[in-house]
C-alpha positions in Angstrom: 8.4 -19.4 -38.4 6.7 -17.3 -35.7 4.5 -19.6 -33.6 2.2 -16.7 -32.7 1.0 -15.5 -36.1 2.6 -17.8 -38.7 4.7 -15.0 -40.3 8.2 -15.8 -41.3 11.2 -14.9 -43.4 14.5 -16.3 -44.6 16.2 -15.7 -41.2 13.5 -17.7 -39.4 14.7 -21.0 -40.7 15.2 -23.5 -37.8 17.1 -26.8 -37.5 17.1 -29.5 -34.8 20.3 -29.6 -32.9 22.3 -32.9 -32.9 22.4 -35.3 -30.0 19.6 -35.4 -27.3 18.9 -31.7 -27.2 15.2 -30.7 -27.3 16.1 -27.3 -28.6 15.6 -26.0 -32.2 18.1 -23.4 -33.4 17.3 -20.6 -35.8 19.6 -18.9 -38.3 20.8 -16.4 -35.7 21.7 -19.1 -33.2 18.8 -18.5 -30.9 17.3 -21.6 -29.2 13.6 -22.5 -29.1 12.3 -25.1 -26.6 8.7 -24.3 -27.1 8.2 -25.6 -30.7 6.3 -28.8 -31.5 3.2 -30.3 -29.9 4.5 -30.1 -26.3 5.2 -26.4 -26.5 7.5 -26.9 -23.5 10.6 -28.7 -22.3 10.9 -30.9 -19.3 14.4 -32.5 -18.8 14.2 -36.3 -18.8 10.8 -36.5 -20.5 10.1 -37.0 -24.2 7.7 -34.6 -25.9 5.1 -37.3 -26.2 5.3 -38.0 -22.4 5.1 -34.3 -21.7 2.0 -34.0 -23.8 0.4 -37.0 -22.1 1.1 -35.7 -18.5 -0.2 -32.3 -19.4 -3.4 -33.8 -20.9 -4.0 -35.9 -17.8 -3.4 -33.1 -15.3 -5.4 -30.4 -17.2 -8.1 -32.9 -17.9 -8.6 -33.6 -14.2 -8.5 -29.8 -13.6 -11.1 -29.2 -16.3 -13.6 -31.6 -14.7 -13.2 -29.7 -11.4 -13.5 -26.3 -13.2 -16.7 -27.5 -14.9 -18.1 -28.4 -11.5 -17.1 -25.0 -10.1 -18.8 -23.3 -13.1 -22.0 -25.2 -12.5 -21.8 -24.4 -8.7 -21.3 -20.7 -9.4 -24.3 -20.7 -11.7 -26.4 -22.4 -9.1 -25.5 -19.7 -6.6 -26.1 -16.8 -9.0 -22.4 -16.0 -9.0 -20.4 -14.5 -11.8 -16.7 -15.3 -11.3 -13.8 -13.4 -12.9 -10.3 -14.7 -13.0 -7.9 -11.7 -12.6 -4.4 -12.5 -14.0 -1.3 -10.4 -14.4 2.4 -10.2 -13.8 3.7 -9.0 -10.4 3.4 -5.3 -9.8 0.5 -4.6 -12.3 -1.6 -3.0 -9.6 -4.1 -5.9 -9.6 -4.9 -5.7 -5.8 -5.1 -1.9 -5.8 -7.5 -2.1 -8.8 -9.5 -4.8 -7.0 -9.8 -2.8 -3.8 -10.8 0.3 -5.8 -13.3 -1.8 -7.7 -14.9 -3.2 -4.6 -15.3 0.3 -3.1 -16.8 1.7 -6.2 -19.2 -1.3 -6.5 -20.3 -0.8 -2.9 -21.2 2.8 -3.7 -22.8 2.1 -7.0 -24.7 -1.2 -6.4 -25.1 -1.4 -2.6 -27.0 -4.7 -2.7 -24.6 -6.6 -5.0 -22.6 -9.2 -2.9 -18.9 -9.3 -3.7 -16.3 -11.7 -2.5 -12.7 -12.5 -3.4 -10.5 -15.6 -3.5 -6.9 -14.3 -3.2 -4.0 -16.3 -4.5 -0.4 -15.9 -3.5 2.5 -18.2 -2.7 2.7 -16.9 0.9 1.3 -14.3 3.3 -2.2 -13.0 3.8 -1.2 -9.4 2.9 -3.5 -9.0 -0.1 -6.4 -10.8 1.5 -6.1 -8.4 4.5 -6.3 -5.4 2.1 -9.4 -6.9 0.5 -11.0 -7.5 3.9 -10.3 -3.9 4.9 -12.8 -2.8 2.1 -15.5 -4.8 3.9 -15.6 -7.6 1.3 -15.4 -11.2 2.2 -12.1 -12.8 1.2 -10.3 -16.2 1.5 -6.6 -16.4 1.1 -5.2 -19.3 -0.8 -1.4 -19.8 -0.4 0.0 -22.1 -3.0 3.5 -22.7 -1.5 5.8 -23.3 -4.5 2.8 -23.3 -6.8 2.8 -20.6 -9.5 -1.0 -20.5 -10.1 -4.4 -21.4 -8.6 -6.2 -24.5 -9.8 -9.9 -25.5 -9.9 -9.6 -27.6 -6.7 -8.2 -24.6 -4.7 -10.9 -22.4 -6.0 -13.7 -24.9 -5.2 -12.4 -25.4 -1.7 -12.1 -21.6 -1.1 -15.6 -20.9 -2.5 -17.1 -23.3 0.0 -15.8 -21.1 2.8 -17.1 -17.8 1.4 -20.4 -16.0 2.4 -21.5 -16.3 -1.3 -21.7 -20.0 -0.8 -24.6 -19.5 1.6 -26.8 -18.2 -1.2 -29.6 -20.6 -2.1 -29.2 -22.8 -5.2 -32.3 -21.2 -6.8 -30.5 -18.5 -8.8 -29.8 -20.5 -12.0 -31.7 -19.5 -15.1 -33.3 -21.8 -17.6 -31.1 -20.7 -20.4 -27.9 -20.9 -18.4 -27.3 -17.1 -18.8 -27.4 -14.2 -16.5 -30.3 -11.8 -16.6 -29.8 -8.5 -18.5 -29.9 -6.7 -15.2 -26.6 -8.3 -14.2 -25.3 -10.9 -11.9 -26.7 -11.8 -8.5 -23.2 -11.7 -7.0 -19.6 -11.2 -8.1 -16.6 -13.4 -7.2 -13.2 -12.1 -8.1 -10.4 -14.7 -8.2 -7.1 -12.9 -7.9 -4.6 -15.3 -9.3 -0.9 -15.6 -8.4 1.2 -12.9 -10.2 2.4 -14.8 -13.2 1.8 -14.3 -17.0 2.6 -17.9 -17.9 1.1 -20.8 -16.0 -2.4 -19.4 -15.1 -3.2 -19.1 -18.8 -3.7 -22.9 -19.0 -5.8 -23.4 -15.9 -9.6 -23.0 -16.1 -11.0 -22.3 -12.7 -14.7 -22.2 -13.6 -14.6 -18.5 -14.3 -16.9 -16.6 -16.6 -13.9 -14.8 -18.1 -10.2 -14.3 -17.7 -9.2 -10.6 -17.3 -5.6 -9.8 -17.9 -4.3 -6.7 -16.2 -1.3 -5.0 -17.7 0.2 -1.8 -16.3 1.9 0.9 -18.4 5.1 0.4 -16.4 5.5 -3.1 -17.8 6.0 -2.4 -21.5 3.7 -2.6 -24.5 5.3 -5.8 -25.8 4.0 -8.1 -23.1 1.2 -9.6 -25.2 3.8 -10.8 -27.7 6.2 -12.1 -25.0 3.4 -14.0 -23.2 0.9 -14.9 -25.9 -0.9 -17.7 -24.1 -2.2 -15.4 -21.4 -3.5 -12.8 -23.8 -5.0 -15.5 -26.1 -6.9 -16.9 -23.1 -8.3 -13.6 -21.8 -11.6 -12.0 -22.8 -10.5 -8.5 -21.6 -7.2 -6.7 -21.2 -7.2 -3.9 -18.7 -4.4 -1.4 -19.2 -3.8 -0.1 -15.7 -2.0 2.9 -14.2 -2.7 5.2 -17.2 -2.1 8.2 -15.0 1.6 7.3 -15.4 1.6 7.5 -19.2 3.3 11.0 -19.2 6.2 9.5 -17.3 6.9 6.1 -19.0 7.7 5.0 -22.6 4.5 3.1 -23.1 2.7 3.1 -26.5 -1.0 2.3 -25.9 -1.8 1.8 -29.6 1.1 -0.6 -30.1 0.1 -2.5 -27.0 -3.5 -2.9 -28.2 -2.3 -3.9 -31.7 0.0 -6.6 -30.1 -2.8 -8.0 -28.0 -5.2 -8.2 -31.0 -2.5 -9.8 -33.1 -2.6 -12.6 -30.5 -6.4 -12.4 -29.8 -8.5 -10.5 -32.4 -11.5 -10.6 -30.1 -10.0 -9.3 -26.9 -11.7 -6.3 -25.4 -9.6 -3.5 -24.0 -10.2 -1.0 -21.2 -7.9 1.8 -19.9 -8.1 2.6 -16.2 -6.3 4.3 -13.4 -7.2 2.7 -10.1 -5.7 5.5 -8.1 -7.1 8.5 -10.1 -10.3 6.9 -11.2 -10.0 7.1 -15.0 -12.1 4.5 -16.8 -13.6 3.0 -13.6 -17.2 3.6 -14.6 -16.6 1.7 -17.9 -14.8 -1.1 -16.0 -17.8 -1.4 -13.6 -20.2 -1.5 -16.5 -18.2 -4.4 -18.1 -18.2 -6.3 -14.8 -21.9 -5.9 -14.1 -23.5 -5.6 -17.6 -20.9 -6.0 -20.3 -19.8 -9.6 -20.0 -22.1 -12.5 -20.9 -21.4 -16.2 -20.4 
Protein backbone atom coordinates (compact mmCIF):
# COMPACT_ATOMS: atom_id res chain seq x y z
CA UNK A 1 0.00 0.00 0.00
CA UNK A 2 1.45 3.34 -1.05
CA UNK A 3 1.15 5.82 1.83
CA UNK A 4 1.17 8.73 -0.63
CA UNK A 5 -1.76 8.04 -2.95
CA UNK A 6 -3.28 4.80 -1.67
CA UNK A 7 -2.52 2.80 -4.81
CA UNK A 8 -1.37 -0.78 -4.41
CA UNK A 9 -0.85 -4.14 -6.03
CA UNK A 10 -0.10 -7.72 -5.04
CA UNK A 11 3.59 -6.98 -4.49
CA UNK A 12 2.78 -4.20 -1.99
CA UNK A 13 1.57 -6.63 0.71
CA UNK A 14 3.34 -5.93 4.00
CA UNK A 15 3.84 -7.88 7.21
CA UNK A 16 5.06 -6.98 10.68
CA UNK A 17 8.47 -8.46 11.48
CA UNK A 18 8.72 -10.76 14.51
CA UNK A 19 10.29 -9.63 17.78
CA UNK A 20 10.56 -5.98 18.82
CA UNK A 21 11.27 -4.55 15.40
CA UNK A 22 9.23 -1.47 14.43
CA UNK A 23 9.69 -2.21 10.74
CA UNK A 24 7.15 -3.57 8.31
CA UNK A 25 8.46 -5.73 5.48
CA UNK A 26 6.92 -5.86 2.02
CA UNK A 27 6.96 -8.76 -0.44
CA UNK A 28 10.31 -7.68 -1.89
CA UNK A 29 11.99 -7.58 1.51
CA UNK A 30 12.10 -3.77 1.73
CA UNK A 31 11.65 -2.33 5.24
CA UNK A 32 9.20 0.46 6.11
CA UNK A 33 9.54 2.36 9.39
CA UNK A 34 7.15 5.18 8.47
CA UNK A 35 3.86 3.27 8.45
CA UNK A 36 1.22 3.70 11.14
CA UNK A 37 0.16 6.74 13.11
CA UNK A 38 3.67 7.73 14.23
CA UNK A 39 5.00 7.85 10.62
CA UNK A 40 8.50 7.66 12.13
CA UNK A 41 10.72 5.42 14.24
CA UNK A 42 12.53 6.47 17.41
CA UNK A 43 14.59 3.67 19.07
CA UNK A 44 13.38 2.99 22.59
CA UNK A 45 10.02 4.71 22.16
CA UNK A 46 6.71 3.12 21.38
CA UNK A 47 4.64 4.49 18.52
CA UNK A 48 2.13 5.83 21.03
CA UNK A 49 4.83 7.69 22.96
CA UNK A 50 6.34 9.03 19.74
CA UNK A 51 2.95 10.40 18.69
CA UNK A 52 2.43 12.03 22.11
CA UNK A 53 5.86 13.71 22.12
CA UNK A 54 5.35 15.00 18.59
CA UNK A 55 1.92 16.35 19.48
CA UNK A 56 3.29 18.14 22.56
CA UNK A 57 6.26 19.69 20.74
CA UNK A 58 4.38 20.70 17.61
CA UNK A 59 1.48 21.99 19.70
CA UNK A 60 3.79 24.33 21.59
CA UNK A 61 5.37 25.44 18.31
CA UNK A 62 1.93 26.06 16.79
CA UNK A 63 0.99 28.45 19.57
CA UNK A 64 4.17 30.43 18.91
CA UNK A 65 3.56 30.32 15.14
CA UNK A 66 0.05 31.69 15.61
CA UNK A 67 1.53 34.49 17.69
CA UNK A 68 4.09 35.20 14.96
CA UNK A 69 1.35 35.25 12.33
CA UNK A 70 -0.67 37.79 14.30
CA UNK A 71 2.47 39.84 14.88
CA UNK A 72 3.32 39.87 11.17
CA UNK A 73 -0.21 40.97 10.33
CA UNK A 74 -0.04 43.77 12.88
CA UNK A 75 3.13 45.04 11.19
CA UNK A 76 1.73 44.70 7.67
CA UNK A 77 4.28 41.98 6.87
CA UNK A 78 3.73 39.04 4.52
CA UNK A 79 6.14 36.23 5.41
CA UNK A 80 7.23 33.43 3.11
CA UNK A 81 8.96 30.28 4.35
CA UNK A 82 11.47 29.20 1.67
CA UNK A 83 12.31 25.51 1.94
CA UNK A 84 14.51 23.25 -0.17
CA UNK A 85 17.27 20.70 -0.14
CA UNK A 86 20.91 21.85 -0.06
CA UNK A 87 22.17 23.18 -3.38
CA UNK A 88 18.80 24.16 -4.86
CA UNK A 89 20.00 27.73 -5.45
CA UNK A 90 17.72 29.11 -2.76
CA UNK A 91 20.05 31.90 -1.60
CA UNK A 92 20.99 32.86 -5.17
CA UNK A 93 17.30 33.07 -6.06
CA UNK A 94 16.62 35.11 -2.93
CA UNK A 95 19.41 37.60 -3.71
CA UNK A 96 18.16 37.96 -7.30
CA UNK A 97 14.61 38.40 -6.00
CA UNK A 98 15.58 41.16 -3.58
CA UNK A 99 17.51 43.01 -6.29
CA UNK A 100 14.58 42.71 -8.71
CA UNK A 101 12.09 43.85 -6.06
CA UNK A 102 14.25 46.88 -5.27
CA UNK A 103 14.18 47.88 -8.93
CA UNK A 104 10.47 47.19 -9.38
CA UNK A 105 8.93 48.34 -6.08
CA UNK A 106 11.41 50.73 -4.55
CA UNK A 107 9.30 51.54 -1.50
CA UNK A 108 8.52 47.94 -0.48
CA UNK A 109 10.54 47.01 2.64
CA UNK A 110 12.15 43.56 2.41
CA UNK A 111 13.97 41.63 5.12
CA UNK A 112 15.30 38.10 5.57
CA UNK A 113 15.64 35.63 8.41
CA UNK A 114 18.43 33.30 7.33
CA UNK A 115 18.60 29.77 8.78
CA UNK A 116 21.68 27.54 8.74
CA UNK A 117 23.39 25.18 11.14
CA UNK A 118 26.55 27.31 11.21
CA UNK A 119 28.22 30.41 9.65
CA UNK A 120 26.81 33.74 8.50
CA UNK A 121 27.79 33.20 4.86
CA UNK A 122 24.27 33.36 3.44
CA UNK A 123 23.19 36.27 5.66
CA UNK A 124 26.26 38.18 4.47
CA UNK A 125 25.20 37.57 0.85
CA UNK A 126 21.73 38.90 1.66
CA UNK A 127 23.11 42.00 3.41
CA UNK A 128 25.24 42.73 0.35
CA UNK A 129 22.00 43.39 -1.58
CA UNK A 130 21.12 46.13 0.90
CA UNK A 131 18.34 44.15 2.59
CA UNK A 132 18.18 43.72 6.34
CA UNK A 133 18.99 40.17 7.48
CA UNK A 134 19.30 38.25 10.72
CA UNK A 135 21.26 34.99 10.78
CA UNK A 136 19.84 32.18 12.90
CA UNK A 137 22.30 29.34 13.47
CA UNK A 138 20.56 26.19 14.70
CA UNK A 139 23.61 24.19 15.79
CA UNK A 140 22.61 20.56 15.35
CA UNK A 141 19.05 21.58 14.59
CA UNK A 142 17.81 20.67 11.12
CA UNK A 143 15.10 23.33 10.80
CA UNK A 144 13.90 26.68 12.08
CA UNK A 145 11.07 26.80 14.60
CA UNK A 146 8.56 29.49 15.51
CA UNK A 147 10.51 30.62 18.59
CA UNK A 148 13.63 31.25 16.50
CA UNK A 149 11.66 33.21 13.93
CA UNK A 150 9.90 35.31 16.56
CA UNK A 151 13.19 36.16 18.26
CA UNK A 152 14.81 37.08 14.94
CA UNK A 153 11.87 39.18 13.74
CA UNK A 154 12.11 41.31 16.89
CA UNK A 155 15.61 42.36 15.77
CA UNK A 156 14.71 43.30 12.19
CA UNK A 157 13.96 46.77 10.87
CA UNK A 158 10.50 45.54 9.85
CA UNK A 159 9.66 45.22 13.53
CA UNK A 160 9.85 49.01 13.87
CA UNK A 161 6.79 49.37 11.65
CA UNK A 162 3.77 50.64 13.55
CA UNK A 163 1.08 48.16 14.60
CA UNK A 164 -1.50 50.01 12.49
CA UNK A 165 -1.21 47.97 9.29
CA UNK A 166 -3.71 45.23 10.09
CA UNK A 167 -6.91 45.18 8.07
CA UNK A 168 -10.37 44.57 9.39
CA UNK A 169 -10.85 41.43 7.31
CA UNK A 170 -7.44 40.01 8.19
CA UNK A 171 -6.38 40.03 4.51
CA UNK A 172 -3.87 42.05 2.56
CA UNK A 173 -5.10 44.80 0.30
CA UNK A 174 -5.25 43.98 -3.41
CA UNK A 175 -2.33 46.36 -3.96
CA UNK A 176 -0.06 43.90 -2.19
CA UNK A 177 1.76 43.63 1.14
CA UNK A 178 3.19 46.57 3.10
CA UNK A 179 6.44 44.63 3.60
CA UNK A 180 7.94 41.24 2.74
CA UNK A 181 9.77 38.88 5.07
CA UNK A 182 11.62 35.93 3.57
CA UNK A 183 12.45 33.10 5.97
CA UNK A 184 15.16 30.99 4.36
CA UNK A 185 14.96 27.69 6.18
CA UNK A 186 17.78 25.22 6.75
CA UNK A 187 18.45 23.15 3.63
CA UNK A 188 16.42 20.02 4.33
CA UNK A 189 13.42 18.49 2.56
CA UNK A 190 12.19 16.57 5.61
CA UNK A 191 11.88 18.29 9.00
CA UNK A 192 10.87 21.86 7.98
CA UNK A 193 7.66 20.47 6.48
CA UNK A 194 6.19 19.92 9.95
CA UNK A 195 7.01 23.28 11.49
CA UNK A 196 4.70 26.26 11.05
CA UNK A 197 6.68 29.47 11.52
CA UNK A 198 3.75 31.85 11.15
CA UNK A 199 4.31 32.25 7.40
CA UNK A 200 1.69 33.14 4.83
CA UNK A 201 2.93 30.29 2.63
CA UNK A 202 5.64 27.67 2.29
CA UNK A 203 7.52 27.87 -1.00
CA UNK A 204 9.50 24.77 -1.93
CA UNK A 205 12.41 25.36 -4.31
CA UNK A 206 13.58 22.45 -6.44
CA UNK A 207 16.44 22.75 -8.91
CA UNK A 208 16.59 20.78 -12.14
CA UNK A 209 19.88 19.26 -10.97
CA UNK A 210 18.08 17.38 -8.19
CA UNK A 211 15.80 15.07 -10.19
CA UNK A 212 12.09 15.15 -10.97
CA UNK A 213 11.27 12.43 -8.43
CA UNK A 214 11.87 14.61 -5.35
CA UNK A 215 8.14 15.26 -4.67
CA UNK A 216 7.56 11.49 -4.41
CA UNK A 217 10.62 10.92 -2.22
CA UNK A 218 9.80 13.79 0.16
CA UNK A 219 5.99 14.01 0.04
CA UNK A 220 5.44 15.86 3.33
CA UNK A 221 7.30 18.91 2.09
CA UNK A 222 5.43 19.15 -1.19
CA UNK A 223 2.11 18.50 0.55
CA UNK A 224 2.78 21.43 2.89
CA UNK A 225 3.88 23.90 0.20
CA UNK A 226 1.59 26.30 -1.63
CA UNK A 227 4.11 26.89 -4.42
CA UNK A 228 6.86 24.86 -6.07
CA UNK A 229 9.57 26.87 -7.81
CA UNK A 230 11.53 24.82 -10.34
CA UNK A 231 14.87 26.64 -10.34
CA UNK A 232 17.92 26.61 -12.64
CA UNK A 233 15.86 25.98 -15.77
CA UNK A 234 18.74 27.42 -17.79
CA UNK A 235 20.44 24.06 -17.14
CA UNK A 236 17.65 21.96 -18.67
CA UNK A 237 19.62 21.28 -21.88
CA UNK A 238 22.41 19.73 -19.81
CA UNK A 239 20.61 17.55 -17.24
CA UNK A 240 18.14 14.65 -17.48
CA UNK A 241 15.21 16.45 -15.83
CA UNK A 242 11.63 15.98 -17.07
CA UNK A 243 9.64 19.09 -16.09
CA UNK A 244 6.28 17.53 -16.93
CA UNK A 245 6.97 14.46 -14.80
CA UNK A 246 8.11 16.65 -11.91
CA UNK A 247 4.91 18.71 -11.99
CA UNK A 248 2.80 15.56 -12.25
CA UNK A 249 4.61 14.09 -9.24
CA UNK A 250 4.08 17.25 -7.18
CA UNK A 251 0.37 17.40 -8.03
CA UNK A 252 0.00 13.71 -7.22
CA UNK A 253 1.05 14.69 -3.70
CA UNK A 254 -0.67 18.10 -3.62
CA UNK A 255 -3.26 18.72 -6.35
CA UNK A 256 -3.49 22.42 -5.42
CA UNK A 257 0.22 23.25 -5.54
CA UNK A 258 1.15 26.10 -7.86
CA UNK A 259 4.24 25.81 -10.04
CA UNK A 260 6.65 28.40 -11.43
CA UNK A 261 9.77 27.84 -13.52
CA UNK A 262 12.65 30.27 -13.03
CA UNK A 263 16.32 30.86 -13.58
CA UNK A 264 17.79 33.12 -10.94
CA UNK A 265 20.97 33.63 -12.96
CA UNK A 266 19.46 34.20 -16.43
CA UNK A 267 16.23 35.86 -15.27
CA UNK A 268 13.68 33.47 -16.81
CA UNK A 269 10.34 33.60 -15.01
CA UNK A 270 11.41 36.27 -12.52
CA UNK A 271 8.59 38.68 -13.38
CA UNK A 272 5.99 35.98 -12.78
CA UNK A 273 7.71 35.05 -9.51
CA UNK A 274 7.64 38.68 -8.35
CA UNK A 275 3.97 38.94 -9.30
CA UNK A 276 3.21 35.90 -7.15
CA UNK A 277 5.08 37.33 -4.18
CA UNK A 278 3.51 40.77 -4.36
CA UNK A 279 0.05 40.09 -5.79
CA UNK A 280 -0.56 36.40 -6.41
CA UNK A 281 -0.67 34.95 -2.90
CA UNK A 282 -3.47 35.70 -0.49
CA UNK A 283 -3.70 34.65 3.15
